[in-house]
DSSP file (Angstrom, degrees, kcal/mol; ACC not computed):
  #  RESIDUE AA STRUCTURE BP1 BP2  ACC     N-H-->O    O-->H-N    N-H-->O    O-->H-N    TCO  KAPPA ALPHA  PHI   PSI    X-CA   Y-CA   Z-CA
    1    1 A X              0   0    0      0, 0.0     2,-0.1     0, 0.0     3,-0.0   0.000 360.0 360.0 360.0 136.9  111.1  101.8   92.1
    2    2 A X        -     0   0    0      1,-0.1     2,-0.7     2,-0.0    91,-0.0  -0.396 360.0-109.0 -74.0 147.4  108.0  100.2   90.7
    3    3 A X        +     0   0    0      1,-0.2    -1,-0.1    -2,-0.1    92,-0.1  -0.679  45.4 162.0 -76.1 115.3  107.1   96.5   91.5
    4    4 A X        +     0   0    0     -2,-0.7     2,-0.5     2,-0.1    -1,-0.2   0.304  36.3 111.9-116.7   6.3  107.7   94.6   88.2
    5    5 A X        -     0   0    0     90,-0.0    90,-0.2     1,-0.0    88,-0.1  -0.707  63.1-135.2 -86.6 125.8  107.9   91.1   89.8
    6    6 A X        -     0   0    0     -2,-0.5    90,-0.1     1,-0.1    91,-0.1  -0.473  24.0-106.2 -76.7 147.8  104.9   88.9   88.8
    7    7 A X        -     0   0    0     88,-0.5     2,-0.5    82,-0.2    91,-0.2  -0.385  31.6-126.5 -67.6 153.5  103.2   86.8   91.5
    8    8 A X        -     0   0    0     89,-0.1    27,-1.8    -2,-0.1     2,-0.5  -0.891  15.6-146.7-103.4 133.0  104.0   83.1   91.4
    9    9 A X  E     -Ab  34 102A   0     92,-0.6    94,-3.0    -2,-0.5     2,-0.5  -0.853  13.6-168.0 -98.8 131.0  101.0   80.7   91.4
   10   10 A X  E     -Ab  33 103A   0     23,-2.6    23,-2.3    -2,-0.5     2,-0.5  -0.982  15.3-140.9-122.1 126.3  101.5   77.3   93.1
   11   11 A X  E     -Ab  32 104A   0     92,-2.1    94,-1.4    -2,-0.5    21,-0.3  -0.748  17.5-177.6 -83.9 124.4   99.1   74.4   92.7
   12   12 A X  E     -     0   0A   0     19,-3.0     2,-0.3    -2,-0.5    20,-0.2   0.875  62.4 -15.0 -89.0 -45.6   98.6   72.7   96.1
   13   13 A X  E     -A   31   0A   0     18,-1.7    18,-2.5    93,-0.1     2,-0.4  -0.994  45.8-151.9-158.1 157.4   96.3   69.9   95.0
   14   14 A X  E     -A   30   0A   0     -2,-0.3    96,-0.8    93,-0.3    16,-0.2  -0.991  13.3-150.8-132.7 123.3   94.0   68.6   92.3
   15   15 A X  S    S-     0   0    0     14,-2.5    98,-0.5    -2,-0.4    97,-0.3   0.926  74.7 -24.9 -62.8 -48.0   91.1   66.3   93.2
   16   16 A X        -     0   0    0     13,-0.1    -1,-0.2    95,-0.1    95,-0.1  -0.970  42.8-153.5-160.3 156.1   91.0   64.4   89.9
   17   17 A X  S    S+     0   0    0     -2,-0.3   110,-2.9    98,-0.2     2,-0.5   0.394  79.6  73.8-117.7   0.4   92.0   65.1   86.3
   18   18 A X  E     +d  127   0B   0    108,-0.2     2,-0.3    97,-0.1   110,-0.2  -0.974  63.7 179.1-111.6 122.4   89.6   62.7   84.6
   19   19 A X  E     +d  128   0B   0    108,-2.2   110,-2.8    -2,-0.5     2,-0.3  -0.881   7.2 170.3-120.5 152.6   86.0   64.0   84.5
   20   20 A X        -     0   0    0      5,-2.3    55,-0.2    -2,-0.3   110,-0.1  -0.895  49.9 -99.0-146.0 176.8   82.8   62.6   83.1
   21   21 A X  S    S+     0   0    0    108,-0.4     2,-0.2    -2,-0.3     5,-0.2   0.538  85.7 115.9 -77.0  -5.8   79.1   63.4   83.2
   22   22 A X  S >  S-     0   0    0      3,-0.2     3,-2.4     1,-0.1    -2,-0.3  -0.467  79.8-104.9 -67.8 129.6   78.7   60.7   85.8
   23   23 A X  T 3  S+     0   0    0      1,-0.3    -1,-0.1    -2,-0.2    -2,-0.1  -0.290 108.7  25.3 -55.1 134.3   77.6   62.0   89.2
   24   24 A X  T 3  S+     0   0    0     -4,-0.1    -1,-0.3    -3,-0.1     3,-0.1   0.198 122.4  56.5  92.3 -14.9   80.5   62.0   91.6
   25   25 A X  S <  S+     0   0    0     -3,-2.4    -5,-2.3    -5,-0.1    -3,-0.2   0.117  79.6  92.4-127.8  16.8   83.1   62.3   88.8
   26   26 A X  S    S+     0   0    0     -7,-0.2    49,-2.6    -4,-0.2     2,-0.3   0.272  86.1  36.0-101.4  10.4   81.7   65.4   87.1
   27   27 A X  E     - C   0  74A   0     47,-0.2     2,-0.3    -9,-0.1    47,-0.2  -0.985  56.6-160.8-154.8 163.1   83.9   68.0   88.9
   28   28 A X  E     - C   0  73A   0     45,-2.1    45,-3.1    -2,-0.3     2,-0.5  -0.971  15.8-137.9-148.5 131.3   87.4   68.5   90.3
   29   29 A X  E     - C   0  72A   0     -2,-0.3   -14,-2.5    43,-0.2     2,-0.5  -0.777  12.3-161.7 -90.7 131.0   88.6   71.0   92.9
   30   30 A X  E     -AC  14  71A   0     41,-3.2    41,-2.7    -2,-0.5     2,-0.5  -0.964   5.6-160.5-107.0 123.4   92.0   72.7   92.2
   31   31 A X  E     +AC  13  70A   0    -18,-2.5   -19,-3.0    -2,-0.5   -18,-1.7  -0.924  24.3 158.6-105.2 127.0   93.5   74.3   95.4
   32   32 A X  E     -AC  11  69A   0     37,-2.6    37,-2.8    -2,-0.5     2,-0.3  -0.929  22.1-158.7-145.9 165.4   96.1   76.9   94.6
   33   33 A X  E     -A   10   0A   0    -23,-2.3   -23,-2.6    -2,-0.3     2,-0.3  -0.902  13.9-129.8-140.6 165.5   97.9   79.9   96.1
   34   34 A X  E     -A    9   0A   0     33,-0.3    32,-3.0    30,-0.3    33,-0.2  -0.909  18.9-130.1-118.7 151.7   99.8   83.0   95.1
   35   35 A X  S    S+     0   0    0    -27,-1.8     2,-0.3    -2,-0.3    30,-0.1   0.620  91.2  21.8 -75.8 -13.8  103.2   84.1   96.5
   36   36 A X  S    S-     0   0    0    -28,-0.2    30,-0.2    28,-0.1    27,-0.1  -0.938 102.7 -68.8-145.9 168.1  102.0   87.7   97.2
   37   37 A X        -     0   0    0     -2,-0.3    55,-0.9    28,-0.1     2,-0.3  -0.336  52.4-165.1 -60.8 137.0   98.7   89.5   97.8
   38   38 A X  E     -FE  63  91B   0     25,-2.4    25,-2.5    53,-0.2    53,-0.3  -0.870  24.1-164.2-122.3 157.4   96.5   89.6   94.6
   39   39 A X  E    S+     0   0B   0     51,-2.4     2,-0.3     1,-0.3    52,-0.1   0.328  77.0  22.9-120.7   5.1   93.5   91.7   93.7
   40   40 A X  E     + E   0  90B   0     50,-1.0    50,-3.0    20,-0.1     2,-0.3  -0.942  57.8 174.8-164.8 144.9   92.2   89.7   90.8
   41   41 A X  E     -GE  59  89B   0     18,-2.2    18,-2.0    -2,-0.3     2,-0.3  -0.987   7.3-167.1-148.1 159.5   92.4   86.2   89.3
   42   42 A X  E     -GE  58  88B   0     46,-2.1    46,-2.4    -2,-0.3     2,-0.5  -0.993   8.5-155.4-144.8 142.1   91.0   84.3   86.4
   43   43 A X  E     -GE  57  87B   0     14,-3.0    13,-3.1    -2,-0.3    14,-1.3  -0.983  23.7-176.5-118.7 128.1   90.9   80.6   85.6
   44   44 A X  E     -GE  55  86B   0     42,-2.5    42,-3.5    -2,-0.5     2,-0.6  -0.942  29.4-134.5-132.5 145.2   90.5   79.7   82.0
   45   45 A X  E    S-GE  54  85B   0      9,-2.8     9,-2.5    -2,-0.4    40,-0.2  -0.884  82.4 -18.0 -94.0 121.6   90.2   76.6   79.8
   46   46 A X  S    S+     0   0    0     38,-3.0    40,-0.2    -2,-0.6     3,-0.1  -0.198  89.2 103.1  74.1-172.1   92.5   77.0   76.8
   47   47 A X        -     0   0    0      1,-0.1    -1,-0.1     6,-0.1     6,-0.1  -0.167  67.7-110.2  86.2 176.5   94.0   80.4   75.7
   48   48 A X  S    S+     0   0    0      1,-0.1     2,-0.3     5,-0.0    51,-0.2   0.378  86.9  14.0-129.5  -1.1   97.4   81.8   76.2
   49   49 A X  S >  S-     0   0    0      3,-0.1     3,-1.3    -3,-0.1    -1,-0.1  -0.914  94.9 -73.2-159.0-174.1   96.9   84.6   78.6
   50   50 A X  T 3  S+     0   0    0     -2,-0.3    38,-0.1     1,-0.2    -7,-0.0   0.494 125.6  47.4 -71.3  -2.6   94.5   86.1   81.1
   51   51 A X  T 3  S+     0   0    0     -9,-0.0     2,-0.3    -7,-0.0    -1,-0.2   0.466 102.4  69.0-114.8  -4.3   92.2   87.4   78.4
   52   52 A X  S <  S+     0   0    0     -3,-1.3    -3,-0.1    -6,-0.1     2,-0.1  -0.760  77.5  35.0-118.0 163.6   91.9   84.4   76.1
   53   53 A X  S    S-     0   0    0     -2,-0.3     2,-0.6    -6,-0.1    -7,-0.2  -0.364 100.7 -49.8  87.6-174.9   90.2   81.0   76.5
   54   54 A X  E     -G   45   0B   0     -9,-2.5    -9,-2.8    -2,-0.1     2,-0.3  -0.868  54.2-132.8-101.5 120.2   87.0   80.3   78.3
   55   55 A X  E     +G   44   0B   0     -2,-0.6   -11,-0.3   -11,-0.2     3,-0.1  -0.550  31.1 167.9 -74.6 129.0   86.8   81.7   81.8
   56   56 A X  E     +     0   0B   0    -13,-3.1     2,-0.3     1,-0.4   -12,-0.2   0.504  68.6  12.5-116.2 -10.8   85.5   79.2   84.4
   57   57 A X  E     +G   43   0B   0    -14,-1.3   -14,-3.0    14,-0.1    -1,-0.4  -0.958  65.4 158.1-160.9 146.8   86.3   81.2   87.6
   58   58 A X  E     -G   42   0B   0     -2,-0.3     2,-0.3   -16,-0.2   -16,-0.2  -0.982  11.4-172.6-163.6 162.7   87.4   84.7   88.5
   59   59 A X  E     -G   41   0B   0    -18,-2.0   -18,-2.2    -2,-0.3   -20,-0.0  -0.971  20.8-164.0-158.4 148.3   87.4   87.2   91.3
   60   60 A X        +     0   0    0     -2,-0.3     2,-0.4   -20,-0.2   -20,-0.1  -0.021  61.9 112.3-118.7  26.2   88.3   90.9   91.9
   61   61 A X  S    S-     0   0    0    -20,-0.1   -23,-0.1     1,-0.0     2,-0.1  -0.808  76.9-103.8 -99.0 139.2   88.5   90.5   95.7
   62   62 A X        -     0   0    0     -2,-0.4     2,-0.4   -23,-0.1   -23,-0.2  -0.364  35.7-167.3 -61.8 137.9   91.9   90.9   97.4
   63   63 A X  B     -F   38   0B   0    -25,-2.5   -25,-2.4   -27,-0.1   -23,-0.1  -0.997  19.6-123.9-129.3 125.9   93.4   87.6   98.5
   64   64 A X    >   -     0   0    0     -2,-0.4     3,-1.2   -27,-0.2   -30,-0.3  -0.239  40.4 -83.9 -66.1 155.5   96.4   87.5  100.9
   65   65 A X  T 3  S+     0   0    0      1,-0.2   -30,-0.2   -30,-0.1    -1,-0.1  -0.258 112.7  15.1 -56.6 145.2   99.6   85.8  100.0
   66   66 A X  T 3  S+     0   0    0    -32,-3.0     2,-0.5     1,-0.2    -1,-0.2   0.748  90.4 139.9  60.2  28.4   99.7   82.0  100.6
   67   67 A X    <   -     0   0    0     -3,-1.2   -33,-0.3   -33,-0.2    -1,-0.2  -0.877  57.7-111.4-101.1 132.6   95.9   81.8  101.0
   68   68 A X        -     0   0    0     -2,-0.5     2,-0.4   -35,-0.1   -35,-0.2  -0.404  29.7-167.8 -64.4 133.5   94.2   78.8   99.5
   69   69 A X  E     -C   32   0A   0    -37,-2.8   -37,-2.6    -2,-0.1     2,-0.6  -0.991   7.6-155.1-118.0 129.8   92.0   79.5   96.6
   70   70 A X  E     -C   31   0A   0     -2,-0.4     2,-0.5   -39,-0.2   -39,-0.2  -0.936  11.2-176.3-113.1 121.3   89.7   76.7   95.5
   71   71 A X  E     -C   30   0A   0    -41,-2.7   -41,-3.2    -2,-0.6     2,-0.5  -0.958  14.4-147.6-114.2 130.4   88.5   76.5   91.9
   72   72 A X  E     -C   29   0A   0     -2,-0.5     2,-0.5   -43,-0.2   -43,-0.2  -0.872   5.7-157.6-100.9 126.6   86.0   73.8   90.8
   73   73 A X  E     -C   28   0A   0    -45,-3.1   -45,-2.1    -2,-0.5     2,-0.3  -0.898  13.4-158.3-100.1 127.9   86.3   72.6   87.3
   74   74 A X  E >   -C   27   0A   0     -2,-0.5     3,-1.9   -47,-0.2     4,-0.4  -0.742  28.7-116.7-106.4 154.5   83.0   71.0   86.0
   75   75 A X  G >  S+     0   0    0    -49,-2.6     3,-1.4    -2,-0.3   -48,-0.1   0.843 115.9  61.5 -56.2 -33.6   82.6   68.5   83.2
   76   76 A X  G 3  S+     0   0    0    -50,-0.3    -1,-0.3     1,-0.3   -49,-0.1   0.682  95.2  62.4 -67.6 -17.2   80.4   71.1   81.4
   77   77 A X  G <  S+     0   0    0     -3,-1.9    -1,-0.3     2,-0.0     2,-0.3   0.638 100.6  67.1 -78.0 -14.7   83.5   73.4   81.3
   78   78 A X  S <  S-     0   0    0     -3,-1.4     2,-0.2    -4,-0.4     4,-0.1  -0.704  71.5-134.3-114.5 156.4   85.4   70.9   79.2
   79   79 A X        -     0   0    0     -2,-0.3    49,-0.4     1,-0.1     2,-0.1  -0.643  49.9 -79.4 -95.3 161.5   85.3   69.5   75.7
   80   80 A X  S    S+     0   0    0     -2,-0.2     2,-0.2    47,-0.1    49,-0.2  -0.424 103.6  18.8 -60.7 133.3   85.7   65.8   75.0
   81   81 A X  E    S- H   0 128B   0     47,-2.0    47,-2.6    -2,-0.1     2,-0.2  -0.685 115.2  -7.4 103.0-159.2   89.5   64.9   75.2
   82   82 A X  E     - H   0 127B   0     -2,-0.2     2,-0.4    45,-0.2    45,-0.2  -0.522  59.7-172.6 -79.3 139.9   92.3   66.9   76.7
   83   83 A X  E     - H   0 126B   0     43,-2.9    43,-3.1    -2,-0.2     2,-0.5  -0.999  17.3-138.9-134.6 130.6   91.7   70.4   78.1
   84   84 A X  E     - H   0 125B   0     -2,-0.4   -38,-3.0    41,-0.2     2,-0.5  -0.790  14.8-162.4 -91.2 126.6   94.3   72.8   79.4
   85   85 A X  E     -EH  45 124B   0     39,-3.4    39,-2.1    -2,-0.5     2,-0.4  -0.955   9.1-164.0-111.6 122.1   93.2   74.8   82.5
   86   86 A X  E     -E   44   0B   0    -42,-3.5   -42,-2.5    -2,-0.5     2,-0.5  -0.864   8.4-152.6-112.1 139.2   95.3   77.9   83.2
   87   87 A X  E     +E   43   0B   0     -2,-0.4     2,-0.4    35,-0.3   -44,-0.2  -0.936  17.0 179.4-110.3 128.2   95.5   79.9   86.4
   88   88 A X  E     -E   42   0B   0    -46,-2.4   -46,-2.1    -2,-0.5     2,-0.3  -0.978   2.8-178.1-130.2 143.7   96.3   83.7   86.3
   89   89 A X  E     -E   41   0B   0     -2,-0.4     8,-2.9   -48,-0.2     2,-0.5  -0.989  15.2-147.1-141.2 149.5   96.6   86.2   89.1
   90   90 A X  E     -EI  40  96B   0    -50,-3.0   -51,-2.4    -2,-0.3   -50,-1.0  -0.970  16.0-143.5-119.9 127.5   97.3   90.0   89.3
   91   91 A X  E >   -E   38   0B   0      4,-2.3     3,-1.9    -2,-0.5   -53,-0.2  -0.206  36.7 -92.5 -80.5 178.1   99.2   91.5   92.2
   92   92 A X  T 3  S+     0   0    0    -55,-0.9   -54,-0.1     1,-0.3    -1,-0.1   0.704 125.2  58.2 -66.4 -19.8   98.5   94.9   93.7
   93   93 A X  T 3  S-     0   0    0    -88,-0.1    -1,-0.3     2,-0.1   -55,-0.0   0.472 121.9-104.7 -87.3  -2.8  101.0   96.6   91.4
   94   94 A X  S <  S+     0   0    0     -3,-1.9     2,-0.6     1,-0.3    -2,-0.1   0.556  71.3 145.3  93.1   8.2   99.1   95.3   88.3
   95   95 A X        -     0   0    0    -90,-0.2    -4,-2.3   -92,-0.1   -88,-0.5  -0.713  37.3-149.9 -83.5 120.4  101.5   92.5   87.4
   96   96 A X  B     -I   90   0B   0     -2,-0.6    -6,-0.2    -6,-0.2     2,-0.1  -0.679  26.5-105.7 -84.5 142.0   99.7   89.5   85.9
   97   97 A X        -     0   0    0     -8,-2.9   -47,-0.2    -2,-0.3   -89,-0.1  -0.464  43.5-116.5 -61.8 136.7  101.3   86.1   86.5
   98   98 A X    >   -     0   0    0    -91,-0.2     3,-2.0    -2,-0.1     4,-0.2  -0.406  19.9-110.1 -78.4 157.4  102.9   85.1   83.2
   99   99 A X  G >  S+     0   0    0      1,-0.3     3,-0.6   -51,-0.2   -12,-0.1   0.814 116.3  49.4 -55.0 -36.2  101.6   82.0   81.3
  100  100 A X  G 3  S+     0   0    0      1,-0.2    -1,-0.3     3,-0.0    23,-0.1   0.280  93.6  78.7 -90.6  11.8  104.8   80.1   82.0
  101  101 A X  G <   +     0   0    0     -3,-2.0   -92,-0.6    21,-0.2     2,-0.4   0.361  53.9 116.1-107.5   7.6  105.0   80.8   85.8
  102  102 A X  E <   -b    9   0A   0     -3,-0.6     2,-0.5    20,-0.2   -92,-0.2  -0.648  51.6-157.2 -75.6 128.3  102.5   78.4   87.2
  103  103 A X  E     -b   10   0A   0    -94,-3.0   -92,-2.1    -2,-0.4     2,-0.5  -0.916   5.5-147.8-113.1 128.5  104.4   76.0   89.4
  104  104 A X  E     +b   11   0A   0     -2,-0.5     2,-0.3   -94,-0.2   -92,-0.1  -0.813  26.9 166.8 -94.8 132.0  103.1   72.5   90.4
  105  105 A X        +     0   0    0    -94,-1.4    -2,-0.0    -2,-0.5   -95,-0.0  -0.921  34.2  18.8-137.5 164.5  104.1   71.2   93.8
  106  106 A X  S    S-     0   0    0     -2,-0.3     2,-0.9     1,-0.1   -93,-0.1  -0.088 104.7 -32.5  74.8-172.9  103.2   68.4   96.1
  107  107 A X        -     0   0    0      1,-0.1   -93,-0.3   -95,-0.1    -1,-0.1  -0.743  53.9-178.1 -86.2 106.8  101.3   65.2   95.4
  108  108 A X        +     0   0    0     -2,-0.9     2,-1.0   -95,-0.1    -1,-0.1   0.394  60.7  89.3 -91.0   4.5   98.9   66.1   92.6
  109  109 A X        +     0   0    0      7,-0.1     2,-0.2     4,-0.1   -94,-0.1  -0.846  61.4 142.5 -99.0  99.3   97.4   62.6   92.5
  110  110 A X    >   +     0   0    0     -2,-1.0     3,-2.2   -96,-0.8     4,-0.3  -0.653  41.2  25.9-128.2-177.9   94.6   63.0   95.0
  111  111 A X  T 3  S-     0   0    0      1,-0.3   -95,-0.1    -2,-0.2   -96,-0.1  -0.437 135.9 -11.5  61.4-127.7   91.0   61.8   95.4
  112  112 A X  T 3  S-     0   0    0    -97,-0.3    -1,-0.3    -2,-0.2   -96,-0.1   0.487  87.1-135.8 -86.1  -1.1   90.6   58.6   93.5
  113  113 A X    <   +     0   0    0     -3,-2.2    -2,-0.1   -98,-0.5   -97,-0.1   0.840  48.9 151.6  58.2  39.3   94.0   59.0   91.8
  114  114 A X        +     0   0    0     -4,-0.3     2,-0.3     1,-0.1    -1,-0.1   0.578  61.0  11.3 -84.6  -7.3   92.8   58.1   88.3
  115  115 A X  S    S-     0   0    0    -97,-0.1     2,-0.3     3,-0.0   -98,-0.2  -0.987  71.3-112.6-162.0 155.8   95.2   60.2   86.3
  116  116 A X        -     0   0    0     -2,-0.3     2,-0.4    -7,-0.1    -7,-0.1  -0.638  35.1-112.1 -85.7 148.0   98.3   62.2   86.5
  117  117 A X        -     0   0    0     -2,-0.3     2,-0.3     7,-0.1     9,-0.1  -0.688  42.6-159.1 -71.9 132.1   98.4   65.9   85.9
  118  118 A X  B     +J  125   0B   0      7,-0.5     7,-0.7    -2,-0.4     2,-0.2  -0.721  36.8  76.1-113.6 165.8  100.3   66.4   82.7
  119  119 A X  S    S-     0   0    0     -2,-0.3     5,-0.1     5,-0.1    -2,-0.0  -0.669  83.4 -76.1 124.9 179.7  102.1   69.4   81.2
  120  120 A X  S    S-     0   0    0     -2,-0.2    -1,-0.1     4,-0.0     4,-0.1   0.073  78.5 -83.4-106.2  23.3  105.3   71.3   81.7
  121  121 A X  S    S+     0   0    0      2,-0.5     3,-0.1    -3,-0.1    -2,-0.1   0.425 115.0  89.4  93.9  -2.0  104.4   73.2   84.9
  122  122 A X  S    S+     0   0    0      1,-0.2     2,-0.3   -21,-0.1   -35,-0.3   0.530  95.7   4.6-105.8  -8.1  102.6   76.0   83.2
  123  123 A X        -     0   0    0    -21,-0.1    -2,-0.5   -37,-0.1     2,-0.4  -0.961  68.6-111.6-160.9 172.3   99.1   74.5   83.1
  124  124 A X  E     - H   0  85B   0    -39,-2.1   -39,-3.4    -2,-0.3     2,-0.5  -0.945  25.2-148.4-113.5 138.2   97.0   71.6   84.2
  125  125 A X  E     -JH 118  84B   0     -7,-0.7    -7,-0.5    -2,-0.4     2,-0.3  -0.940  14.0-172.0-112.4 123.8   95.6   69.2   81.6
  126  126 A X  E     - H   0  83B   0    -43,-3.1   -43,-2.9    -2,-0.5     2,-0.5  -0.834  13.8-142.7-108.8 149.0   92.3   67.5   82.3
  127  127 A X  E     -dH  18  82B   0   -110,-2.9  -108,-2.2    -2,-0.3     2,-0.6  -0.964   7.2-153.0-114.4 125.6   90.7   64.7   80.2
  128  128 A X  E     -dH  19  81B   0    -47,-2.6   -47,-2.0    -2,-0.5     2,-0.3  -0.853  17.0-168.3 -94.4 124.3   87.0   64.7   79.6
  129  129 A X              0   0    0   -110,-2.8  -108,-0.4    -2,-0.6    -2,-0.0  -0.865 360.0 360.0-115.3 150.3   85.7   61.2   79.1
  130  130 A X              0   0    0     -2,-0.3  -110,-0.1  -110,-0.1    -1,-0.1   0.463 360.0 360.0 -88.9 360.0   82.3   60.1   77.8
């Protein structure tokens, strides 16, 4: 029987969710994992699946299950205002994580704790401030 179960993406931490062009506040690390081994991932600003929106990070290297992946979001990746950042991963059977399957866990107010991560568990929302 073919594997039809999509991997689950879990966000471990987010350094900050308010970014600006000011040095020291112009990037944020997202640490995340997948529930099973993956052979490709993409991180996108906006969009509704792994092929839409603006890609800000990607890899086609195998990553073992429950291994931390760190993606850095830079102020230049975002537009002024709220920006949705989506994490997608593909398992070895070719199943892409679905848009609604990103799960947020743990304390996501880290670093200077200047804002909460918002959303319904399917994406991360960052605010770009001038």
